[in-house]
N, C-alpha and C positions, 0 to 999 in steps of 0.2 A: 912585774916587768923584769925580764932577764937582763944580764949585764950588757949583751950586744945591743939590745934595744935602747937601754939607758945611754950607752955611748953614742949611738946614732942620733938620738934625740938631743943630747948635749952638743954634739958637733953641729947639728942643724941649728940649734938655738944660737950658738956662737956665730955661725955663718950669717944668719939673718940679722942678729943684733949688731955684729961688727959691720955689716954692710950699711945698716941704717946710720950708725955712728959715723962711718966713713963718709957717707953722702952729706951728712950734716956738717962735717968738718970741711969738705971741699966746697960746699955751696953756701955762701954767706946768707942767702935768703932762706936757708933750711928747707929747700924744696928739692924734689927728686925728679930727674928726667923720666918721663913715662916709659921710655925704652929700657931703662935700667930695671924697672919692675920685672919685665919678662926675662931679662938676663938672670935674675935671681930665681924666678919661677923655674926656668930651664935648669938651673943648677940643682935645685931641690928635686925636680922631676928626674933628672939624669941620675942623681944619687939613688933614688928609689928603683929605677930601671936596673941600675948596676947591682944593687943589693939583690934584686929578684933574679938576675942572671947568675950571680954567685951561688945562690941557694939552689938554683936549677942545676948548676955544675955539680954541686954536692949530691943532689938527688940522682943525677945520672951515674955517679960513682958508687952509690949506696947499694948494699945487697940485702940487708935485713929489713924486715917489715917495719921495725921501730924507727930505723933511720929513714926509710922512704917516707913514712908518715910525718916525721919531724921536719924533714927538708921540704916536703910539699907545703906544709902549713906555713913555714917561714917564707917560701917563695910566694905563696898566695897572699900573705900579709903585705908584702911590698908591692905586689901587683895591684892590690886594692889601694894602697897609698898612691900609686901612680894613676889609678883609674880616672879621677876627674880630668886630668890633662890628657891622658891617653885616649879616652873615649871622645874627647872634643877635638883633639888635633888629628887623630888617626882612627877615624870611625871604622874603616874596613879592617885595619889591622887589629883593632880592639875586638871586633866581631870574630875574627879568626881566633884570637887568643882566648876568647870567652864563650865559644860556641858550644851548644849542647852536644851530647854524645850520640848524634844521629847523622846519617849521610846528608851531605850538603849537595843539593842539586841546583845548579845555576842554569837557567833557561833564558838566554838572551833572545834567541829566535830559533827556528827549526834547524839552522845550520851551525849554531854555536851553543852546544849543550855540554855541560861538564858535571860529572858526578864525582864528588870529592869525599874522601874519608875525613871524619872530624879529627881535630887536634886541639891542644890547648888545655886550659886549667880544668874545665868541667870534665873533660875526658880523663885527665890525670886523676882527678878525685875519684871517679868511678873505677879506674884501673887499680888504684892503691888501696882504697878502703873497700875491699871485697874479700871474700873467703879464699879465693885462689888467685895468686899473683902470677902475672905474665911479665917477668922482669924485662925481657927483651922488648916487649911492646911499650912498657913504661919508659925505658931508657930512650927508645926511638922518639916517643912523643915529647919527652923532656928536652931532647936535642932540638927537635923542630920548634918547640916553644922558645927555647933559649936563643936559637939562631934568629928567629923573627924579632925578638926583643933587641938583639944586637944590631940588627938592621935598622930598627926604629931609633935606637940610641944614636947611631951614626948619622942618620939623615934628618932628624927632627931639628928644626931651627925656629927661633922666635924673633925674627928680624924685623917684621913689619906689624907686629901686633899692637893693639891699642887697648885702653881700659875696657871698652865695650866687649872685647873678646873675653876678658877675664870675667865680666859680669855674666855673659852667656854661659861660660864654663861653670861658674858658681851655681847658677840657676839649674842648669842641666844636672849637676851632681845632686842637688837637693831633691829635684823631682825624681831622679833615678832611684835614690834611696827609698823614697816613699812608694813608688809605683812598681818597682821590680826588686829593689835591694832587700827589703824586709820580707819578701814572699818566698824565698827559697828558689827563685828563678834560676840563679847560677850557682847554687850550692845544693845540688839535688840529693846527695847522700848525707853529708855532714849536717846540713841545715844550720850552718854557722853564720847565717845571714845577719844576725844582730851584731855580732862582734865585727864582722866585715864592714857593716854600715858605720859602726863607730870609728873604725880606722879611716874611712873616707872623711868623716867629719873632723877627725884629728888633723888630717892633712889640709883640709879647707881652712882650719884655724891658722895653720902656718902660712898659707898663701895670703890670707887676709892681713896677717902681720906684715907681710911684704908691702901691701898696699896701704898701710896705715897713713902715710903722708897725704893720701887723697882725701882722707876724712878731716875736713877743716874743723868740724865740731867733734870733739872726742866722745860726746855722748852716744852718737850713732855707732861708732866703733866699739864702744863698751857694750852696747846692746847686742851687737853681733857676737862678740866674744862670749857673753853670758848665754845667748841663745844656743850657740854651738856647744858650749860646756854642758848645758842642760840636755841637749840631744844625745851627747855621748853618754851621759849618766842614765838617760832613759833607755838606751839601747842595751839593756842587760836583761838577764832572766831567761826563762825557757821559751824556745821558739814557738811552741804550740799555745802558750799562755799569753804571749805578747799582745798588747792592746794596740793594734794598728790604727783603729779608728781614732783613739785618743792621740796617737803620735801625729797623725796627719792634721788633726784639728788643733793640737796644742803646740806643735813644733813646725811642721811643714808650712802651713798657711801663714803663721806669724813671720816666718823667715821670708816668705814671698813678699810680705808687706815691707819688711826691712829692705829687701832687694829693690822694690819700686822706689822707696825713699832714697836709697843709695844712688840710683840712677839720677834722681833729681838733684841730690847734693853734689854729685860728681859732674853734673851738667853734661851727661853723656848723650850724644846723638847717634842713634843706630842707623847704619846705611840701609837696612831692610829689616823685615820682620820674619822670624822663623815660625815654627808651628805654634808656639805660645805667644800670645800678645804681650807686649812689654808692660802693659798696665795690669796684667792678671795677678790678683792676690789670692786666688783660689784655683786649684786644679780641677774643680768640679763645678764649673759655672759656664753660662752662655757667653761670658766675657773671656773665657780662657783661651780659646783657639782662634787663630788667624785662618779663616776659611780659604783665603787666597793661596795659602801654602799647599792646599790639597787640590788645587785646580791649576789650569794653565794660565799664567799671568797675562798672556796675550788675548785672553777671552774677555777682558774688560772688568770693570768694577762691579762687585756684588751690590745690588741695590734693592730696596723694597719694591720698586716698580717692576723690576725684572722678576722678582719672586712672584708678584701678583700675576704677571703675564704667564709665567711658568705654571702656576697653579691652574689657571684656566685651561691651558693646553693639556696638563696632566689629567684633567677630568673630562676632556672632550672626546667623545666616541667617534667623532668625524675624522679623526686622524687615522683610524684603522680602515682597511679596505672595504669591509662589509658594514661599517658604521655601527658596530655593536660593542666594540671593546675600547676602553681607555686604559691608561696606566692604573687608574683607580680601581679597575675591575679586579685586579689581583693584589692591589695594595690599598686596602680600605682603612681609612683613618680610625674608624671605630673598632677595628681589630688590630691596632698597632701597626697599621700600614702593611699587614699581611692579609690573608683571606680566610683563615680558619680551616682550610682544606688540607688533606694529606698531600695531594698534588693537584694543581688546577687541571681542568679538562684539556687533554692533549699534551700535557707536560709530564716530565719524568721526575722533576724535583719540586720540593716544597717552596712556596713563595716566601722569600725572606722579608723581614721588615725593612723599610726604607728609613726608619728613624736612625739617625746618627750614621747613615750610609756615607755621608760626605767625609767622615773622619776615618778614612781607610785608603789604602793604595791599590787594592785589587777589588774587582767586582765580578759577580756571579759566583756560584759555589765553587767553580773550578778556577776562579781567578783569571779568566781569559781576557777580561777587559781591564785596562789600566786607568780608566777615568769614568766618571758618570756620563760624560758626553759619548764616550765609546760604547758604553753599555746601552745607551738609548738606540744607537744604530742597530745593534743586534736584535733588540725587541721589535723595532720597526720592520726589519727584514724577515723575521721568523714567521714561517708559514702557519704556525699554530698560534701566533699572537697577532700583530698588526697586519702581517702579510702584504706589505706595501713597500714603498721606498721614500726617501726624503724628497725626491723631486715631486712626487705626488702630493706629499704633505705641504711642500712649499707652494704648489699650485693652489691648493685649497686655501691656504692662508692669504695668498694674494687676491683670491676671489672674495675673501671676507673683509669688508672695509674696516671694521673695528680692529681686527687683528693687524691688518696691513699698516694702518695709521699708527698703532702702538709700536710696532717694530721699527718703523721709520723714525719715531720719536726717541726710542731708547737705544737704537744701534745705528752707528754711522752708515753701515752698508745695508740697513733695512732687513728685508726677509732673505736670508740665505741659510744653507744647511747648518752651518756652525752656530749661527745665532738662534735658530730654532732649538737645537740641542742645548745650547747654553741657557736659554730661558727655562726649559724644563729642569735642567740640572740645578739652576739657581733656586728653584722651589724646593727641590730635594735637599739642597744644602741648608735650607732654613729649618729643616726638621731635626734640630738638635737643641732642645730647650733647656736641658739640665735643670729641670724644676721638679724632680721627683721628691718624694718624702725623704729619701736618703740624702739627696743633695741639699735640701733645705735645712736638714738637721746638721749635716757636716759643716755647712756654712753658718751655723748658729742663728738661722733665721727663725727657728722654732725648736722646741724641745719635746718632740712627739715620738721619736724613735724608741722602740721598746728594747729592753735588755736582750730579748731573744733575737731581734733584728741586728743589734750590734754584735752579738755573738756570732750570728750567721756571717756577717761581713768579715770578722776576724778569722773564722774558719775558711771562708772563701780565699782570703789572703794568706792563710797559713797552712794548717793541717790538711785541708781538703785539696790544696794545690791548684784550685781553679784559676787563680790569678797568674799562674805561670803560662797560661795560654790566653785567657780572657783578661787582658791588661786594663786596669783602671787608668784613667777615669772613663774611657769609652767602653770598657769591658768587652772589647773585640780583640782581634788578633794583630792590631797595629801596635808596634813595639815603641813604648816611650823610652826616653824623653824626646827622641828625634822624630818619631812618627814617620819614618821613611819607608818602612817595610811592613807589609801585612802577611802574617804567617799562614801557611797551609799545614794541616795536620792529618794524620791517619789514625783514626780511632777504632777502625774495624767495626763499623756500625752494622748491626744485623738487619736482615730483611724484616723481621718481626721482633717485638720486644721479649724475646725468649731470655730466660735466665740460665740456661744450660743447653749444650749441644746446638748452639745457634749456627746459622748460616749467614755469611757476610752478604750484604746487599751487593748485587752484581754491577752497579754503576761504578765505573772505573775512575770517575772524577777527573782530576788533572791529567791523567794519562791520555785522554782523548785529544789534548791539545798538541803535544809533541811526540806521543808514543814512547815516552821514557818509562821503562819498566819500574824504576824506583819511585815513580809517581803514581802508581796504581792505588786507587781508593783514597787519594788525598783530596781534602776539601778545605775551603777557607774557614777560618774561625769567625763565627758571627758574633754580634753583640748580644749580651744578655740583658741589656736595658730594655724595659717594657716587655720582658719575656713572658710575663703573666698573661699578656694579651695575644701572644703569637703561637699558641699551640695549634697543631702538634709539632714535634721537634725533630731535629736532625734533617739532613738534606733530603731524606726520603719520607719524612713525617712518621717515622717508625714508632716514636714514643709519644703517647697521648698526654702525659702529665709531667710536670716538673719533678714530682716524686719519682717517677720511673726513670727520668734522666739521671737524677742524683744516684739512684740505685745502680745504674749502668756504670757510672764513674766509680762508685764505691767498690764495685767488683773488680775494677781494673780494666774497664773498657772491654773490647772484644775478647781480649786474652782471658778475661775472667768468666766468660760465658761460653767458652769452647771454640773460639775462632783463633786459629794459629796464623798470625801474620808477623813475620820477624821484623818488619819495618814499622810496626806500630809505634807512633811517637808518644802516645800516652803511656806512662810507666805501667807495666802490667800487674804490679803489686796491688793488693787490696789496700784501700785507705783506712779500713777499720773504723769507720765513722759509726757512732751509736745512732739509734733511732732518733734520739733527741737532737743530735748534731745534724743529721740529715734534715730534720724538720726545721731547724734554725737556718740552714742554708736556703731552704725554700722560702721562708718568710723574708729573709734578706733580699732575695732576688725579686720578690713581689714589691719590696719597698723601692725598687728601681723604676716603678711605673710612673711616668710623667703625668702631671696634672693636665687635663685637657684644656687647651687654650684655643683662641680664635685662629691661631696659626695652624693648628693641627686639624681642626674639624672643618669639613666642607659640606655644603648642602647638595 
């Protein structure tokens, strides 16, 4: 630890310690006003932001490679110290400062489209740690990053925050480390994700010290301190050798249990529930997610009766115009809610699984629907699918006594367009069991995962970089821990599974929606849960096996097989995975197959 860091930590310790002593002196009951906690959090956070700004100032003035690298690393360290608060308080600013080095396309609607060049720390990392330096570009990006931080420092206020805000912040940080922090998601060149995650934990330790008066029993506070110290110690070693499976099992999940216990001890009442349920003690469980977060709250409560009704509609061919097609025609339970075809008859894209479909924010391969209910409308109207309309379906349901009676029992307004869609969507939302072999082992319900499967998970989360797009625990493109955005990627998928001189598949994907050139060939990142049952793969079904998919990624995507697309979001470099490593990835993905349950299988 260098002198500046020692001085900063010493000053921070004096500040926190002095504040606690001062509060005890002023308050004869030795209690602290809850608003004072956040005054102290703001002080620590502002110090981190200021330190980051100072190092960016130095970076902007630097000319030598050695100085640029040094000042970047120092600025990045204080950015990571600030991250728990910054990512919670300033989600959009955090995303700007930590965005990947690819064009950002914002498509609000056809009249409001913005294409923005990336900026921030990931861009700086790629600009500085490269063979050829563009000092002008580096300094411009450093100035943009610094100025955004100055704006944040000036405008951030903690005037109305309560202990539950801190608990949300704490849980977000713990989940972020486990699900993206240790994967290399935001350190694409240096892969310094382990040390960065340790910095985050160090600062969480400081914040917990501020809230020490809330711990009426010192035992729980000591457990937190010990747990965080152990995590910091564990976050050492080589990026490619780090055991992420053990870290989640031995650190992340025990800390979630401490978090739930803290909620109880502090007697916290949350005003609402975010993506993660407040009782969740595992990130890989059917108790983890609040499904209402992923749907319109005005649509009513998710219930078993609505799921049962939706399942009947899902399997009913009478909803289609010619009475031959149901939702289950293309989404068969025995095939992982896909259909096993390259593309269904009359369609141009492969049928995706509906398992875990609820846990995303975009639907269809091109992301054109923003909800399950919206997706259903498109299927109903599609001339190659149901070829009908909701009015016709509504009329059929009203003629069917059993359906009509059930709707009137479950929904205040009985049979209407929205309730029909909500019932079907309720069934689809129930298809997230989290009971795969991998889940059961990670949750210590059994000890059957092989060494090869564990190795495959660690490769998926590390060297193979799969988890930088397929984010756990859903293993789709919805970014944790907020789960507010589902990513689209451009992999330059070929028409056929060629390994050289390939031709890109002509489907322009997202481009068809708003005709934005920078969105050509972009498709939604699907889940790899139950992927062993959903062959063939990719939006066009080009790859028949998981082995062939892994080989495609190992070569660097389309760039590695002769397809030149400058906006490819997948890094074009070879992964250099050995045959054994590729095989381990495949067996891990197969371990994500859920056990068949009564929920999943229909007759």
